[in-house]
C-alpha positions as CSV (number, residue, x, y, z in Angstrom):
1,M,-11.1,-6.6,-20.1
2,N,-9.0,-4.4,-18.2
3,S,-8.0,-5.2,-14.6
4,A,-10.7,-3.6,-12.4
5,T,-9.3,-4.1,-8.9
6,P,-6.1,-3.3,-6.9
7,L,-5.3,-6.9,-6.9
8,G,-5.7,-7.1,-10.8
9,R,-3.8,-4.0,-11.3
10,F,-1.0,-5.1,-9.0
11,L,-0.6,-8.5,-10.7
12,T,-0.8,-6.8,-14.3
13,S,2.1,-4.5,-13.3
14,R,4.3,-7.1,-11.7
15,R,3.6,-9.6,-14.8
16,A,4.9,-6.8,-17.2
17,R,8.3,-6.7,-15.2
18,V,9.1,-10.1,-15.9
19,T,10.8,-11.1,-18.9
20,P,10.5,-14.6,-20.6
21,A,14.2,-15.3,-20.1
22,E,13.9,-14.5,-16.4
23,A,11.0,-16.9,-16.2
24,G,13.0,-19.5,-18.1
25,L,10.9,-19.3,-21.3
26,P,12.1,-18.9,-24.8
27,A,11.3,-15.5,-26.4
28,L,9.9,-16.7,-29.7
29,G,8.7,-14.0,-32.2
30,R,7.2,-10.5,-31.7
31,R,5.5,-10.1,-28.4
32,R,2.5,-7.8,-28.0
33,V,2.7,-7.2,-24.3
34,P,5.8,-6.5,-22.0
35,G,6.7,-9.1,-19.8
36,L,4.8,-12.4,-19.5
37,R,1.6,-13.1,-21.2
38,R,-1.4,-14.1,-18.9
39,E,-1.3,-17.8,-20.2
40,E,2.5,-17.8,-19.3
41,A,2.1,-16.8,-15.8
42,A,-0.7,-19.1,-15.3
43,E,1.2,-22.1,-16.5
44,L,4.2,-21.3,-14.6
45,A,2.0,-20.9,-11.3
46,G,0.1,-24.2,-12.1
47,V,-3.5,-22.5,-12.5
48,S,-5.6,-22.3,-15.3
49,V,-5.6,-19.4,-17.6
50,V,-9.3,-19.0,-17.1
51,Y,-8.7,-18.7,-13.6
52,Y,-5.9,-16.3,-13.7
53,T,-7.7,-14.0,-15.9
54,R,-10.6,-14.0,-13.4
55,L,-7.8,-13.0,-10.7
56,E,-6.6,-10.0,-12.9
57,Q,-10.1,-9.1,-13.6
58,G,-11.3,-9.2,-10.1
59,R,-13.7,-11.9,-10.4
60,A,-12.1,-15.1,-8.8
61,G,-13.2,-14.6,-5.1
62,N,-10.7,-15.5,-2.5
63,P,-7.7,-17.2,-3.9
64,S,-5.8,-19.7,-1.6
65,D,-2.2,-19.0,0.1
66,A,-0.7,-21.7,-2.1
67,V,-1.9,-19.9,-5.4
68,L,-0.6,-16.5,-4.0
69,D,2.7,-18.0,-3.1
70,A,3.1,-19.6,-6.4
71,L,2.2,-16.4,-8.3
72,A,4.8,-14.4,-5.9
73,R,7.5,-17.0,-7.0
74,V,6.5,-16.6,-10.8
75,L,6.3,-12.8,-10.7
76,R,9.6,-12.7,-8.7
77,L,8.2,-10.6,-5.9
78,D,10.2,-9.6,-3.0
79,A,9.0,-10.2,0.6
80,T,7.3,-6.9,0.9
81,E,5.5,-7.4,-2.6
82,H,4.7,-10.8,-1.4
83,A,3.0,-9.7,1.8
84,H,1.2,-6.7,-0.2
85,L,-0.2,-9.5,-2.8
86,H,-1.7,-11.4,0.3
87,D,-3.3,-8.0,1.7
88,L,-4.7,-7.3,-1.7
89,A,-6.0,-10.6,-2.1
90,R,-7.8,-10.5,1.3
91,Q,-9.6,-7.2,0.1
92,A,-10.4,-9.1,-3.1
93,G,-12.1,-11.9,-0.9
94,R,-14.3,-9.3,0.7
95,R,-15.7,-7.9,-2.4
96,A,-19.1,-9.2,-1.5
97,A,-19.1,-6.6,1.3
98,P,-21.2,-3.5,0.9
99,A,-20.4,-1.3,-1.9
100,L,-19.3,1.5,0.2
101,A,-16.5,-0.6,1.4
102,D,-15.4,-1.1,-2.1
103,R,-15.7,2.7,-2.9
104,R,-13.5,3.5,0.2
105,R,-10.7,0.8,-0.9
106,D,-10.7,1.8,-4.6
107,A,-10.5,5.6,-3.5
108,I,-7.3,4.9,-1.6
109,E,-6.0,2.8,-4.5
110,R,-6.5,5.3,-7.1
111,G,-5.7,8.4,-5.3
112,D,-8.4,10.4,-7.1
113,G,-10.6,11.4,-4.2
114,T,-10.9,11.6,-0.5
115,P,-13.7,9.3,1.1
116,A,-15.8,11.2,3.6
117,G,-16.5,10.4,7.2
118,R,-14.6,9.7,10.3
119,D,-15.9,6.1,10.8
120,R,-12.5,4.5,9.9
121,P,-9.2,3.7,11.7
122,G,-6.3,6.2,10.9
123,A,-4.7,9.0,12.7
124,E,-5.5,12.6,12.1
125,P,-2.7,15.2,12.3
126,G,-2.2,16.0,16.0
127,A,-3.6,12.6,17.0
128,S,-2.9,11.9,20.7
129,V,0.2,9.6,21.4
130,R,0.7,7.6,24.6
131,E,2.4,9.5,27.3
132,E,4.8,6.5,27.7
133,L,5.8,7.0,24.3
134,R,6.5,10.7,24.7
135,R,8.6,9.9,27.5
136,L,10.6,7.5,25.4
137,L,11.1,10.1,22.9
138,T,12.5,12.5,25.5
139,A,14.8,9.7,26.9
140,V,16.4,9.0,23.6
141,G,16.8,12.8,23.1
142,A,20.6,12.1,21.9
143,V,19.3,10.6,18.7
144,P,16.5,11.8,16.5
145,A,13.2,10.0,17.0
146,Y,9.6,10.3,16.1
147,V,6.1,8.3,16.0
148,L,5.1,8.0,12.4
149,S,1.4,7.0,11.5
150,P,0.7,4.8,8.5
151,A,-0.5,8.0,6.5
152,M,3.2,9.4,7.3
153,D,1.9,12.0,9.8
154,V,4.5,12.6,12.5
155,L,2.3,12.1,15.8
156,A,5.4,13.0,18.1
157,A,8.9,13.6,17.9
158,N,11.9,14.8,20.1
159,D,13.7,18.2,19.5
160,L,16.5,16.6,17.6
161,A,14.1,14.9,15.0
162,L,12.6,18.2,14.4
163,A,16.0,19.8,14.0
164,V,17.1,17.1,11.5
165,V,13.8,16.5,9.5
166,G,12.3,20.0,9.8
167,G,9.3,20.8,7.8
168,P,7.4,23.4,5.9
169,D,6.7,26.6,7.3
170,E,3.0,25.9,7.8
171,A,3.7,22.7,9.9
172,Q,2.8,23.0,13.5
173,P,3.7,20.4,16.3
174,G,1.8,17.1,15.6
175,Q,0.9,18.2,12.0
176,L,3.9,17.5,10.1
177,N,3.2,15.0,7.3
178,L,6.5,13.4,5.8
179,A,4.8,12.4,2.6
180,H,3.9,16.3,2.1
181,H,7.2,17.4,3.2
182,V,8.9,15.1,0.5
183,F,6.5,16.0,-2.5
184,L,5.1,19.6,-1.5
185,D,8.0,21.2,0.4
186,A,10.7,22.9,-1.8
187,S,13.3,22.4,0.9
188,A,13.0,18.6,0.7
189,Q,15.0,18.3,-2.4
190,E,17.8,20.2,-0.8
191,L,17.6,18.1,2.4
192,Y,17.7,14.8,0.8
193,P,20.5,14.6,-1.9
194,R,19.0,11.4,-3.1
195,W,15.4,12.8,-3.2
196,A,14.3,10.4,-6.0
197,E,14.9,7.4,-3.9
198,V,13.4,9.0,-0.7
199,A,10.4,10.0,-2.9
200,R,10.1,6.3,-4.2
201,Q,10.4,4.9,-0.8
202,T,7.4,7.3,0.3
203,V,5.3,6.5,-2.5
204,G,5.9,2.5,-1.8
205,F,5.4,2.9,1.8
206,L,1.9,4.6,1.3
207,R,0.8,2.0,-1.1
208,F,2.1,-0.8,1.1
209,C,-0.1,0.7,4.1
210,A,-3.0,1.2,1.9
211,G,-2.9,-2.6,1.3
212,R,-3.0,-3.2,5.0
213,R,-5.4,-0.5,5.9
214,P,-7.8,-0.1,3.0
215,E,-10.5,1.7,5.1
216,D,-8.0,4.4,6.5
217,A,-9.6,7.7,5.9
218,R,-6.4,9.8,6.8
219,L,-4.3,7.5,4.4
220,A,-6.9,8.2,1.6
221,A,-6.8,12.0,2.2
222,V,-2.9,12.0,1.9
223,V,-2.9,9.9,-1.3
224,A,-5.6,12.1,-2.6
225,E,-3.9,15.2,-2.1
226,L,-0.6,14.2,-3.3
227,S,-2.1,12.8,-6.4
228,S,-3.9,16.2,-7.1
229,R,-0.8,18.4,-6.4
230,S,2.1,16.6,-7.3
231,P,3.0,15.2,-10.9
232,E,6.0,13.2,-9.5
233,F,3.8,11.6,-7.0
234,R,1.5,10.6,-9.7
235,E,4.2,9.4,-11.8
236,M,5.8,7.2,-9.3
237,R,2.6,5.8,-7.9
238,A,1.7,4.6,-11.5
239,T,4.6,1.9,-11.2
240,R,2.6,0.4,-8.4
241,D,5.9,-0.4,-6.6
242,V,5.5,-1.2,-2.6
243,R,8.0,-0.6,0.1
244,E,8.0,-1.5,3.7
245,K,9.6,1.1,6.2
246,T,12.1,-1.2,8.1
247,Y,15.7,-0.1,8.4
248,G,18.4,1.5,6.2
249,T,20.6,4.7,5.9
250,K,19.2,8.0,4.9
251,A,21.4,11.0,3.5
252,F,21.1,14.4,4.6
253,R,22.4,17.8,3.2
254,H,21.3,20.1,6.2
255,P,21.5,23.8,5.9
256,V,23.0,23.8,9.5
257,A,25.0,20.7,9.7
258,G,26.1,20.0,6.1
259,G,26.2,16.4,4.6
260,F,25.8,13.3,6.8
261,D,24.3,9.9,6.7
262,L,22.0,8.6,9.5
263,A,21.1,4.7,10.0
264,Y,17.4,4.3,10.9
265,E,15.4,1.4,12.5
266,T,11.6,1.4,12.5
267,L,10.0,-0.4,15.2
268,V,6.2,-1.4,14.8
269,L,4.0,-0.3,18.0
270,P,1.5,-3.0,18.8
271,G,-2.0,-1.6,19.8
272,D,-1.2,1.8,18.3
273,E,-3.1,2.0,15.0
274,G,-0.4,0.8,12.9
275,S,1.9,3.6,14.2
276,A,5.6,3.0,14.3
277,L,8.7,4.5,16.2
278,V,11.6,5.5,13.9
279,V,15.0,6.2,15.5
280,F,18.0,7.5,13.8
281,T,21.5,6.6,14.9
282,A,24.9,8.0,13.8
283,P,27.1,5.3,11.9
284,D,30.3,7.3,11.9
285,A,32.2,10.2,13.6
286,G,30.9,13.0,11.1
287,A,27.5,12.0,11.8
288,E,28.0,12.1,15.5
289,A,29.2,15.6,15.1
290,A,26.6,16.7,13.1
291,L,24.0,15.6,15.6
292,R,25.8,17.2,18.4
293,L,25.8,20.5,16.3
294,L,22.0,20.1,15.7
295,G,21.3,19.5,19.3
296,R,23.0,22.6,20.3
297,W,21.1,24.5,17.5
298,A,17.8,23.1,18.5
299,A,18.4,24.1,22.0
300,S,19.0,27.6,21.1
301,A,16.6,27.9,18.1
302,G,13.6,26.0,19.5
303,A,14.1,23.4,16.7
304,P,12.3,25.3,14.1
305,G,11.2,23.5,10.7
306,L,13.7,23.7,8.0
307,G,11.4,26.2,6.0
308,R,11.7,28.6,9.1
309,L,15.8,28.7,9.1
310,P,17.0,32.1,9.4
311,A,18.6,33.6,6.3
312,G,22.2,32.6,5.8
313,S,22.0,29.4,7.8
314,G,24.5,26.8,6.7
315,S,27.8,25.0,7.8
């Protein structure tokens, strides 16, 4: 019986990554499946094979935190994957809820349809942002900053952020979606010299958010559209990897300011429907110079999206 739930599919994918050697087991004879067998994962986690099989088949109810923590150890999950496992288990524990909730969750997980209705949380493009946050974005105008929804809609941004990230021609203020930008806008692969890594992070972040917000209508719509329009998105999503947006460094190859790296920090905004404030800073003199140049350009050009750059722009 195949894994029938998000929890089961995630467990199966993580089990396939762990080799017997990594788990401290001898690799004896030819193996029919990649990674650990079900019985091996169950034994290492201290649960019965029957119970573990029921977990992967979505028939085990609500597993305890102790069981989930043991599975995370056996499957060598990182902190983000561990949190995602708990999120999916909480979803599985609500399988007795109305069938409509199950269909909503599975639609987000599969990315093969857009649930109808507006009765679930999730920000639509152009959703309102608190005036206090808008003032904050203006106050930190010397560095790029924007408010990002779980579906990767840019809900508000300062001019410097729009100058750095840009967007497709059709993006209007409050309607730029960074996942769409990465996978559907041709300029993204020029803007991000390490595009594949940015794309994997994007896919992983959407999956992580789907685990946290299984009834988010906007998130479901974004995943469905990307699944239907981008083969790269479908391929990366099939790995079932999860990423949490926290902090790091992102490389840019900007048509106006050239190549530079920016450090970023992601600050969760309590009480704002899962939105986060993303702030970029310059880690070196070259990046500082690029931001100053982009600041002057944004002031003179009105910070158009990258798709609207004048012909011949470059540094």
